[in-house]
C-alpha positions in Angstrom: 15.6 17.4 -14.6 13.9 15.5 -11.9 10.5 17.3 -12.1 10.4 17.0 -15.9 11.1 13.0 -15.5 8.5 12.7 -12.9 5.8 14.7 -15.0 6.6 12.3 -18.0 6.2 9.2 -15.9 3.2 10.6 -14.4 1.8 11.1 -18.0 2.8 7.6 -18.9 1.0 6.1 -15.9 -2.2 7.8 -16.4 -2.4 6.3 -20.0 -1.4 2.7 -18.7 -2.6 2.2 -15.1 -1.9 -0.8 -13.1 -5.2 -2.9 -12.4 -5.8 -3.0 -8.7 -3.8 0.1 -7.8 -4.9 3.4 -7.1 -2.6 6.2 -7.4 -3.1 9.8 -5.9 -0.6 12.2 -7.0 0.2 15.2 -4.5 -0.5 18.4 -6.3 1.2 20.4 -3.5 4.3 18.4 -3.6 5.2 16.9 -7.2 8.1 14.8 -5.4 5.5 12.8 -3.7 2.7 10.5 -4.3 0.5 7.9 -2.6 -0.7 4.5 -3.9 -3.0 1.8 -2.6 -2.9 -1.9 -3.7 -6.0 -3.9 -3.4 -5.3 -7.4 -2.2 -5.5 -9.6 -5.3 -8.4 -12.2 -5.8 -7.3 -15.8 -5.1 -4.6 -14.8 -2.5 -4.9 -14.3 1.3 -4.5 -10.6 0.7 -8.1 -10.4 -1.0 -10.2 -7.8 0.4 -7.3 -5.8 1.8 -6.0 -2.2 0.9 -2.3 -1.7 1.3 -1.3 1.9 1.2 2.2 3.3 0.4 3.8 6.7 0.0 6.4 7.2 -2.5 9.1 10.1 -2.5 11.1 11.2 -5.3 14.8 12.5 -4.4 15.6 16.0 -6.0 18.3 14.1 -8.1 15.9 11.6 -9.5 16.3 9.3 -11.5 19.6 9.1 -10.8 18.9 8.2 -7.1 16.2 5.7 -6.2 12.8 6.8 -4.8 11.8 6.0 -1.0 8.8 4.1 -0.6 7.2 3.9 2.8 4.6 1.4 3.6 1.9 3.0 5.8 0.8 -0.4 7.4 2.4 -3.8 8.1 2.0 -6.3 5.2 3.4 -9.9 5.5 4.7 -11.3 2.3 7.4 -13.6 1.2 9.2 -12.1 -1.7 11.8 -11.0 0.6 14.5 -13.0 -1.2 14.1 -10.6 -4.3 12.3 -7.7 -2.5 13.1 -4.4 -4.2 13.1 -2.9 -0.8 15.8 -2.8 1.8 14.9 -3.2 5.5 11.6 -4.8 4.3 10.9 -6.9 7.2 7.8 -8.0 5.4 7.0 -4.2 4.6 6.7 -3.0 8.2 5.5 0.6 8.5 8.8 2.2 8.0 10.9 3.8 5.2 11.7 1.3 2.6 14.8 2.0 0.5 15.3 0.6 -2.9 18.5 -1.4 -2.9 21.2 0.8 -4.4 22.8 -2.2 -6.4 19.4 -2.8 -8.0 18.6 0.8 -8.9 18.9 2.1 -12.6 17.8 5.4 -13.8 15.6 3.6 -16.4 13.3 2.2 -13.7 10.1 4.2 -13.2 7.6 4.5 -10.2 5.4 2.2 -12.4 7.9 -0.6 -12.6 8.4 -0.3 -8.9 4.7 -0.4 -8.1 4.3 -3.3 -10.2 6.9 -5.2 -8.5 5.5 -4.5 -5.1 2.1 -5.8 -6.4 3.9 -9.0 -7.4 4.8 -9.5 -3.6 1.2 -10.2 -3.0 1.1 -13.3 -5.2 2.0 -16.2 -3.1 2.1 -18.7 -5.8 5.2 -16.9 -7.2 7.2 -17.4 -4.1 10.4 -19.3 -4.7 13.8 -19.6 -3.0 12.0 -19.6 0.5 15.1 -21.5 2.0 17.0 -18.2 1.6 14.5 -16.4 3.8 14.5 -17.1 7.6 12.0 -15.1 9.4 9.1 -15.9 11.8 6.7 -15.5 8.9 8.7 -17.3 6.4 8.9 -20.3 8.9 5.2 -20.0 9.3 4.5 -19.8 5.6 6.6 -22.9 5.0 5.4 -25.0 8.0 1.8 -23.9 8.2 0.5 -22.1 5.4 -3.2 -22.3 6.4 -2.1 -20.6 9.7 -0.2 -18.1 7.7 -3.3 -17.3 5.3 -5.5 -17.1 8.5 -3.3 -14.4 10.2 -3.3 -12.4 6.8 -7.0 -12.5 6.7 -7.3 -11.7 10.4 -5.0 -8.6 9.9 -7.2 -7.5 7.0 -10.2 -7.9 9.1 -8.9 -6.1 12.0 -7.9 -3.2 9.7 -11.5 -3.1 8.3 -13.0 -3.0 11.7 -10.8 -0.2 12.7 -11.7 1.9 9.4 -15.4 0.9 10.1 -15.3 2.4 13.6 -13.4 5.5 12.5 -16.2 6.0 9.9 -18.7 5.5 12.6 -17.1 8.0 15.0 -17.0 10.6 12.2 -20.6 10.1 11.2 -21.8 10.2 14.9 -19.8 13.5 15.2 -21.5 14.8 12.0 -25.0 13.9 13.3 -24.3 15.6 16.7 -23.1 18.8 15.2 -26.3 18.6 12.7 -28.5 17.9 15.6 -27.2 21.0 17.6 -27.7 23.2 14.6 -31.1 21.8 13.6 -34.5 21.2 15.5 -35.3 17.5 15.9 -38.2 17.7 13.6 -35.7 18.7 10.6 -33.7 15.7 11.5 -36.5 13.2 11.7 -37.8 14.8 8.1 -34.4 14.2 6.5 -34.1 10.5 7.7 -37.7 9.3 7.4 
């Protein structure tokens, strides 16, 4: 039953995708998918890419899926966050709250709920949240926004370094296989 439901949801998702979200289905494991949320415009998250892994349990949809954030994401919808142990989406397994789960919910609805966490204008009930980040958000929003943008810039820099290292290794391998003149002919 779980596999049939997952396939149905996958088909529905492909017909009605969420803007700013890329979903990659794991063809080797139909009980797993990955998704990336692009930081929305007009938010401090703009320019960032936030990666998640979603695992369906064997008794889905009667049990909630498990979502794992693959990097830390500071956000302030903790008060209504769909994820237990969120801690601002630190990289750990994030369990959907059992009391909030219903078999009628889909992975589409859960991804959409996570996307909403990135819209700071929708934050309310901040008095119910007491974390270092929520205090910073309440007391110094400019610093909060700066911290988010700095984290995004650091992540982009890491990705560029990784890409450069991979490129450098490919060039070195190419150079060892081919003569210098062929290398020069290819790039000039």
